[in-house]
C-alpha positions as a Python dict, from the first residue, in 0.01 Angstrom:
ca = {
    (1, 'M'): (0, 0, 0),
    (2, 'A'): (242, 240, -167),
    (3, 'G'): (-47, 467, -261),
    (4, 'I'): (-162, 488, 102),
    (5, 'E'): (189, 580, 218),
    (6, 'A'): (217, 850, -50),
    (7, 'S'): (-119, 994, 52),
    (8, 'I'): (-19, 1005, 419),
    (9, 'L'): (312, 1172, 329),
    (10, 'D'): (138, 1440, 119),
    (11, 'K'): (-108, 1518, 399),
    (12, 'T'): (179, 1545, 648),
    (13, 'M'): (369, 1789, 427),
    (14, 'D'): (59, 2004, 375),
    (15, 'W'): (5, 2019, 751),
    (16, 'L'): (365, 2121, 819),
    (17, 'E'): (349, 2397, 557),
    (18, 'K'): (33, 2539, 712),
    (19, 'E'): (186, 2531, 1061),
    (20, 'L'): (514, 2694, 960),
    (21, 'E'): (365, 2960, 732),
    (22, 'P'): (271, 3212, 1011),
    (23, 'A'): (619, 3187, 1159),
    (24, 'N'): (778, 3268, 824),
    (25, 'I'): (551, 3568, 778),
    (26, 'S'): (638, 3688, 1128),
    (27, 'M'): (1011, 3663, 1059),
    (28, 'D'): (968, 3854, 731),
    (29, 'T'): (797, 4128, 925),
    (30, 'I'): (1078, 4150, 1178),
    (31, 'T'): (1354, 4166, 918),
    (32, 'S'): (1166, 4387, 674),
    (33, 'P'): (1382, 4663, 528),
    (34, 'A'): (1094, 4908, 553),
    (35, 'G'): (1196, 5005, 906),
    (36, 'P'): (1438, 4933, 1191),
    (37, 'T'): (1450, 4577, 1326),
    (38, 'T'): (1225, 4563, 1629),
    (39, 'E'): (968, 4340, 1790),
    (40, 'D'): (783, 4636, 1940),
    (41, 'P'): (502, 4749, 1705),
    (42, 'F'): (481, 5080, 1895),
    (43, 'F'): (851, 5164, 1893),
    (44, 'R'): (780, 5508, 1735),
    (45, 'D'): (474, 5584, 1947),
    (46, 'A'): (537, 5862, 2201),
    (47, 'F'): (244, 5742, 2411),
    (48, 'F'): (410, 5406, 2481),
    (49, 'H'): (762, 5560, 2483),
    (50, 'P'): (738, 5906, 2642),
    (51, 'S'): (1117, 5948, 2633),
    (52, 'L'): (1114, 5938, 2251),
    (53, 'I'): (1172, 6283, 2104),
    (54, 'P'): (1004, 6338, 1764),
    (55, 'D'): (1255, 6370, 1482),
    (56, 'S'): (1089, 6691, 1364),
    (57, 'E'): (1148, 6881, 1688),
    (58, 'P'): (1394, 7163, 1608),
    (59, 'C'): (1643, 7076, 1884),
    (60, 'K'): (1659, 6715, 1766),
    (61, 'A'): (1631, 6788, 1396),
    (62, 'I'): (1947, 7000, 1407),
    (63, 'L'): (2138, 6694, 1529),
    (64, 'H'): (2057, 6466, 1233),
    (65, 'Y'): (1942, 6682, 938),
    (66, 'H'): (2169, 6698, 632),
    (67, 'L'): (2220, 6963, 369),
    (68, 'G'): (2023, 6829, 76),
    (69, 'N'): (2143, 6486, -35),
    (70, 'T'): (2499, 6536, 88),
    (71, 'N'): (2678, 6382, 388),
    (72, 'L'): (2713, 6728, 544),
    (73, 'R'): (2521, 6714, 867),
    (74, 'V'): (2410, 7051, 1005),
    (75, 'W'): (2535, 6974, 1357),
    (76, 'D'): (2884, 6885, 1231),
    (77, 'L'): (2904, 7212, 1038),
    (78, 'I'): (2794, 7414, 1339),
    (79, 'I'): (3077, 7263, 1547),
    (80, 'L'): (3334, 7265, 1265),
    (81, 'I'): (3313, 7631, 1160),
    (82, 'P'): (3423, 7787, 1496),
    (83, 'N'): (3704, 7533, 1531),
    (84, 'L'): (3833, 7600, 1182),
    (85, 'A'): (3816, 7976, 1238),
    (86, 'F'): (4016, 7948, 1560),
    (87, 'L'): (4270, 7713, 1399),
    (88, 'L'): (4320, 7966, 1118),
    (89, 'F'): (4382, 8232, 1382),
    (90, 'L'): (4640, 8011, 1556),
    (91, 'F'): (4818, 7933, 1230),
    (92, 'Y'): (4818, 8303, 1136),
    (93, 'K'): (4989, 8380, 1468),
    (94, 'L'): (5219, 8078, 1445),
    (95, 'P'): (5545, 8263, 1352),
    (96, 'S'): (5527, 8502, 1648),
    (97, 'T'): (5396, 8225, 1872),
    (98, 'R'): (5693, 8002, 1795),
    (99, 'L'): (5934, 8283, 1882),
    (100, 'K'): (5765, 8349, 2214),
    (101, 'L'): (5742, 7983, 2308),
    (102, 'R'): (6110, 7935, 2227),
    (103, 'A'): (6201, 8238, 2436),
    (104, 'T'): (6018, 8127, 2749),
    (105, 'N'): (6143, 7885, 3010),
    (106, 'S'): (5792, 7824, 3139),
    (107, 'E'): (5656, 7477, 3071),
    (108, 'L'): (5313, 7606, 3167),
    (109, 'F'): (5284, 7825, 2857),
    (110, 'R'): (5391, 7541, 2631),
    (111, 'S'): (5144, 7304, 2797),
    (112, 'L'): (4853, 7546, 2769),
    (113, 'Y'): (4925, 7616, 2404),
    (114, 'S'): (4950, 7242, 2333),
    (115, 'I'): (4616, 7186, 2506),
    (116, 'I'): (4450, 7461, 2301),
    (117, 'L'): (4586, 7330, 1972),
    (118, 'T'): (4500, 6965, 2053),
    (119, 'C'): (4139, 7044, 2148),
    (120, 'S'): (4071, 7246, 1834),
    (121, 'L'): (4233, 6988, 1607),
    (122, 'A'): (4050, 6696, 1770),
    (123, 'S'): (3708, 6860, 1747),
    (124, 'A'): (3762, 6972, 1386),
    (125, 'L'): (3895, 6629, 1286),
    (126, 'R'): (3589, 6456, 1432),
    (127, 'C'): (3359, 6673, 1221),
    (128, 'L'): (3561, 6611, 906),
    (129, 'L'): (3567, 6234, 961),
    (130, 'S'): (3192, 6231, 1018),
    (131, 'M'): (3127, 6416, 694),
    (132, 'M'): (3379, 6231, 477),
    (133, 'L'): (3303, 5878, 602),
    (134, 'H'): (2928, 5934, 661),
    (135, 'L'): (2957, 5810, 1020),
    (136, 'D'): (2602, 5910, 1112),
    (137, 'S'): (2456, 5584, 980),
    (138, 'I'): (2363, 5247, 1126),
    (139, 'E'): (2657, 5078, 953),
    (140, 'H'): (2909, 5311, 1121),
    (141, 'D'): (2735, 5346, 1456),
    (142, 'L'): (3028, 5215, 1663),
    (143, 'A'): (3282, 5427, 1474),
    (144, 'N'): (3066, 5736, 1518),
    (145, 'K'): (3036, 5689, 1893),
    (146, 'G'): (3404, 5603, 1914),
    (147, 'V'): (3519, 5934, 1766),
    (148, 'W'): (3267, 6127, 1977),
    (149, 'V'): (3385, 5964, 2301),
    (150, 'T'): (3753, 6006, 2206),
    (151, 'T'): (3702, 6376, 2142),
    (152, 'R'): (3512, 6411, 2467),
    (153, 'F'): (3799, 6240, 2651),
    (154, 'L'): (4052, 6490, 2514),
    (155, 'L'): (3832, 6790, 2596),
    (156, 'L'): (3758, 6673, 2950),
    (157, 'T'): (4128, 6605, 3012),
    (158, 'A'): (4209, 6957, 2893),
    (159, 'E'): (3935, 7113, 3106),
    (160, 'L'): (4047, 6941, 3424),
    (161, 'S'): (4416, 7001, 3352),
    (162, 'V'): (4368, 7377, 3324),
    (163, 'V'): (4196, 7384, 3663),
    (164, 'A'): (4472, 7171, 3816),
    (165, 'F'): (4742, 7397, 3669),
    (166, 'G'): (4572, 7699, 3821),
    (167, 'C'): (4547, 7545, 4165),
    (168, 'A'): (4902, 7407, 4168),
    (169, 'F'): (5082, 7693, 3993),
    (170, 'G'): (5378, 7844, 4177),
    (171, 'V'): (5439, 7530, 4378),
    (172, 'R'): (5462, 7258, 4116),
    (173, 'E'): (5555, 7459, 3807),
    (174, 'N'): (5798, 7220, 3637),
    (175, 'K'): (5784, 6976, 3349),
    (176, 'V'): (5759, 6658, 3557),
    (177, 'S'): (5482, 6792, 3781),
    (178, 'I'): (5283, 6921, 3484),
    (179, 'Q'): (5307, 6579, 3321),
    (180, 'R'): (5190, 6410, 3642),
    (181, 'I'): (4897, 6649, 3678),
    (182, 'T'): (4799, 6586, 3316),
    (183, 'L'): (4818, 6208, 3363),
    (184, 'V'): (4596, 6221, 3672),
    (185, 'C'): (4340, 6435, 3487),
    (186, 'A'): (4358, 6199, 3189),
    (187, 'A'): (4292, 5900, 3415),
    (188, 'I'): (3983, 6068, 3562),
    (189, 'A'): (3859, 6164, 3214),
    (190, 'F'): (3922, 5810, 3087),
    (191, 'L'): (3708, 5661, 3365),
    (192, 'V'): (3424, 5904, 3293),
    (193, 'C'): (3439, 5844, 2917),
    (194, 'A'): (3473, 5465, 2951),
    (195, 'I'): (3143, 5451, 3141),
    (196, 'Q'): (2994, 5688, 2885),
    (197, 'A'): (3108, 5464, 2598),
    (198, 'Y'): (2954, 5157, 2763),
    (199, 'L'): (2620, 5334, 2807),
    (200, 'E'): (2627, 5470, 2452),
    (201, 'I'): (2691, 5127, 2298),
    (202, 'F'): (2488, 4892, 2517),
    (203, 'Q'): (2224, 5119, 2672),
    (204, 'P'): (2164, 5413, 2435),
    (205, 'F'): (1903, 5668, 2532),
    (206, 'Y'): (1578, 5578, 2357),
    (207, 'G'): (1485, 5941, 2299),
    (208, 'F'): (1784, 5994, 2068),
    (209, 'Q'): (1679, 5727, 1818),
    (210, 'V'): (1588, 5861, 1475),
    (211, 'K'): (1346, 5706, 1225),
    (212, 'N'): (1605, 5501, 1036),
    (213, 'G'): (1715, 5331, 1358),
    (214, 'F'): (2033, 5536, 1407),
    (215, 'D'): (2111, 5644, 1765),
    (216, 'L'): (2241, 5996, 1809),
    (217, 'Y'): (2534, 6056, 2043),
    (218, 'G'): (2389, 6134, 2385),
    (219, 'Q'): (2695, 6152, 2616),
    (220, 'G'): (2587, 5844, 2806),
    (221, 'G'): (2222, 5939, 2837),
    (222, 'P'): (2056, 6222, 3032),
    (223, 'A'): (2083, 6054, 3374),
    (224, 'Y'): (2457, 5995, 3345),
    (225, 'L'): (2514, 6340, 3195),
    (226, 'A'): (2323, 6500, 3482),
    (227, 'I'): (2539, 6317, 3738),
    (228, 'T'): (2875, 6406, 3580),
    (229, 'S'): (2771, 6767, 3521),
    (230, 'S'): (2655, 6801, 3881),
    (231, 'L'): (2992, 6675, 4006),
    (232, 'L'): (3170, 6935, 3793),
    (233, 'V'): (2933, 7203, 3923),
    (234, 'V'): (3037, 7111, 4278),
    (235, 'L'): (3405, 7128, 4176),
    (236, 'Y'): (3386, 7473, 4017),
    (237, 'L'): (3156, 7612, 4284),
    (238, 'G'): (3397, 7494, 4554),
    (239, 'L'): (3691, 7660, 4380),
    (240, 'L'): (3506, 7989, 4339),
    (241, 'V'): (3388, 7993, 4700),
    (242, 'T'): (3740, 7915, 4819),
    (243, 'M'): (3887, 8198, 4612),
    (244, 'M'): (3633, 8443, 4755),
    (245, 'C'): (3703, 8345, 5117),
    (246, 'P'): (3955, 8535, 5333),
    (247, 'S'): (4312, 8442, 5255),
    (248, 'H'): (4369, 8237, 5571),
    (249, 'F'): (4097, 7995, 5455),
    (250, 'L'): (4264, 7934, 5121),
    (251, 'P'): (4459, 7611, 5065),
    (252, 'T'): (4830, 7644, 5003),
    (253, 'L'): (4818, 7566, 4632),
    (254, 'L'): (4524, 7785, 4535),
    (255, 'P'): (4629, 8127, 4404),
    (256, 'H'): (4438, 8451, 4371),
    (257, 'S'): (4368, 8500, 4002),
    (258, 'S'): (4099, 8684, 3812),
    (259, 'S'): (4170, 8473, 3501),
    (260, 'L'): (4116, 8149, 3690),
    (261, 'A'): (3799, 8292, 3847),
    (262, 'I'): (3659, 8385, 3504),
    (263, 'Y'): (3742, 8042, 3365),
    (264, 'C'): (3577, 7864, 3660),
    (265, 'S'): (3271, 8091, 3642),
    (266, 'V'): (3215, 8018, 3272),
    (267, 'Q'): (3256, 7644, 3325),
    (268, 'L'): (3023, 7656, 3625),
    (269, 'A'): (2751, 7823, 3416),
    (270, 'L'): (2792, 7572, 3133),
    (271, 'H'): (2773, 7268, 3360),
    (272, 'L'): (2476, 7412, 3547),
    (273, 'L'): (2288, 7443, 3218),
    (274, 'T'): (2397, 7092, 3118),
    (275, 'A'): (2279, 6944, 3446),
    (276, 'A'): (1946, 7127, 3419),
    (277, 'G'): (1887, 7025, 3057),
    (278, 'S'): (1980, 6659, 3111),
    (279, 'A'): (1764, 6640, 3423),
    (280, 'M'): (1472, 6771, 3216),
    (281, 'L'): (1536, 6506, 2952),
    (282, 'A'): (1551, 6236, 3218),
    (283, 'A'): (1208, 6355, 3332),
    (284, 'N'): (1081, 6339, 2969),
    (285, 'I'): (1074, 6718, 2936),
    (286, 'H'): (1194, 6749, 2578),
    (287, 'P'): (1293, 7120, 2574),
    (288, 'G'): (1585, 7017, 2793),
    (289, 'L'): (1752, 6897, 2471),
    (290, 'C'): (1790, 7260, 2361),
    (291, 'L'): (1998, 7332, 2673),
    (292, 'T'): (2221, 7029, 2626),
    (293, 'N'): (2270, 7120, 2258),
    (294, 'L'): (2382, 7469, 2358),
    (295, 'T'): (2632, 7344, 2615),
    (296, 'S'): (2757, 7068, 2383),
    (297, 'F'): (2830, 7328, 2117),
    (298, 'A'): (3021, 7535, 2374),
    (299, 'S'): (3219, 7233, 2494),
    (300, 'F'): (3318, 7107, 2150),
    (301, 'S'): (3375, 7448, 1988),
    (302, 'L'): (3459, 7715, 2244),
    (303, 'L'): (3681, 7548, 2505),
    (304, 'S'): (4005, 7639, 2325),
    (305, 'P'): (3909, 8007, 2273),
    (306, 'L'): (3806, 8024, 2639),
    (307, 'I'): (4142, 7895, 2761),
    (308, 'F'): (4327, 8121, 2520),
    (309, 'G'): (4127, 8429, 2617),
    (310, 'C'): (4160, 8371, 2991),
    (311, 'F'): (4526, 8274, 3018),
    (312, 'L'): (4728, 8338, 2700),
    (313, 'H'): (4575, 8634, 2519),
    (314, 'N'): (4757, 8905, 2718),
    (315, 'W'): (5088, 8724, 2689),
    (316, 'F'): (5065, 8681, 2312),
    (317, 'A'): (4937, 9037, 2265),
    (318, 'A'): (5220, 9192, 2468),
    (319, 'N'): (5506, 9339, 2267),
    (320, 'Q'): (5849, 9271, 2406),
    (321, 'P'): (6046, 9598, 2443),
    (322, 'N'): (6362, 9630, 2239),
    (323, 'L'): (6540, 9825, 2516),
    (324, 'L'): (6521, 9685, 2865),
    (325, 'F'): (6493, 9916, 3162),
    (326, 'A'): (6790, 9982, 3385),
    (327, 'Y'): (6791, 10126, 3734),
    (328, 'K'): (7053, 10348, 3886),
    (329, 'A'): (7020, 10497, 4232),
    (330, 'Q'): (7009, 10875, 4252),
    (331, 'L'): (7320, 11016, 4414),
    (332, 'D'): (7311, 11305, 4659),
    (333, 'D'): (7571, 11581, 4636),
    (334, 'G'): (7895, 11468, 4787),
    (335, 'D'): (7806, 11100, 4782),
    (336, 'E'): (8045, 10870, 4611),
    (337, 'E'): (7923, 10681, 4310),
    (338, 'P'): (7882, 10317, 4402),
    (339, 'S'): (8129, 10081, 4254),
    (340, 'S'): (7853, 9875, 4097),
    (341, 'I'): (7522, 9976, 3946),
    (342, 'I'): (7215, 9770, 4032),
    (343, 'N'): (7096, 9658, 3691),
    (344, 'M'): (6729, 9580, 3691),
    (345, 'S'): (6718, 9483, 3327),
    (346, 'R'): (6615, 9127, 3256),
    (347, 'D'): (6636, 8910, 2954),
    (348, 'E'): (6330, 8786, 2769),
    (349, 'D'): (6313, 8464, 2969),
    (350, 'D'): (6284, 8660, 3297),
    (351, 'I'): (6009, 8880, 3150),
    (352, 'V'): (5811, 8579, 3039),
    (353, 'G'): (5864, 8414, 3376),
    (354, 'S'): (5733, 8725, 3552),
    (355, 'H'): (5419, 8715, 3339),
    (356, 'G'): (5385, 8347, 3422),
    (357, 'E'): (5358, 8433, 3790),
    (358, 'S'): (5060, 8655, 3717),
    (359, 'L'): (4898, 8407, 3477),
    (360, 'F'): (4722, 8218, 3753),
    (361, 'G'): (4827, 8451, 4034),
    (362, 'R'): (5083, 8406, 4305),
    (363, 'P'): (5035, 8122, 4552),
    (364, 'N'): (4937, 8215, 4902),
}
């Protein structure tokens, strides 16, 4: 009797092993270290996934290729070098800059300089962190996207704040109002970047996946990027059209200013290219990635030089005269000399304030 029970038990065990063996093989295939974990056998096939961009395409390769066996990614270096060069320029000018900022009573100059310095430092720091900590890997995917989104938040806040300063200058030019404007712009940027972070983490764009399973930063995907860029296009286009209209059509806060017009025109062109490139990517037209790469480089590397060149360059380049002008009315023969002379000389604070009025233009 015991022999019969042992025989039945052996047969049962053999049957269970045969039934479970395919499942074990299937699990080994899924968790194999040879490739990314996936249940789709065609996950790298462009026919079944037309949105997938081949890793070897130049505009995608530049985003993930490294220099030899180092952690130096080409894309990080491309963004880092202009930021470092501009930071060196700012530090070289720091002694004279500190004197001018101390001499001015304008909070607008201090705010603009702080924005320029913050943007350059944030973008350069992101590149350095990525290279030192090797963030472009599957293990550090969340950290990589976190620093990208944080940098984007700071840059978008700065971009919107400059536009708001230009529109409100001359009416709300004081420390409290500037802080309120900056907070409102930061709230808008936070909402945009929060949605972007959610899409990057939970719904990354399939076309930005590389062979090792790492997802490149895609600013929320092409559809979301096209929407946000189109909204900014409408904003800048509206400002430019309003500035070109006759003066009685202008809103109270919007000044005439060539510097503000140049800044808005450059941003309009960049966001137009971004919207066009992301729309092409959403339609599975891969060359659109080249346009978004170009505008991303401009956003993360050239925003600070743009603000500096449009609004602060002339002020920092101007030499303050040692002798201030004085005015004395010409006296005709026989006229008595007035008891007091109208002195038109002004101290350095007044000179800086006068330049501040022409920075964004006078309000209408």
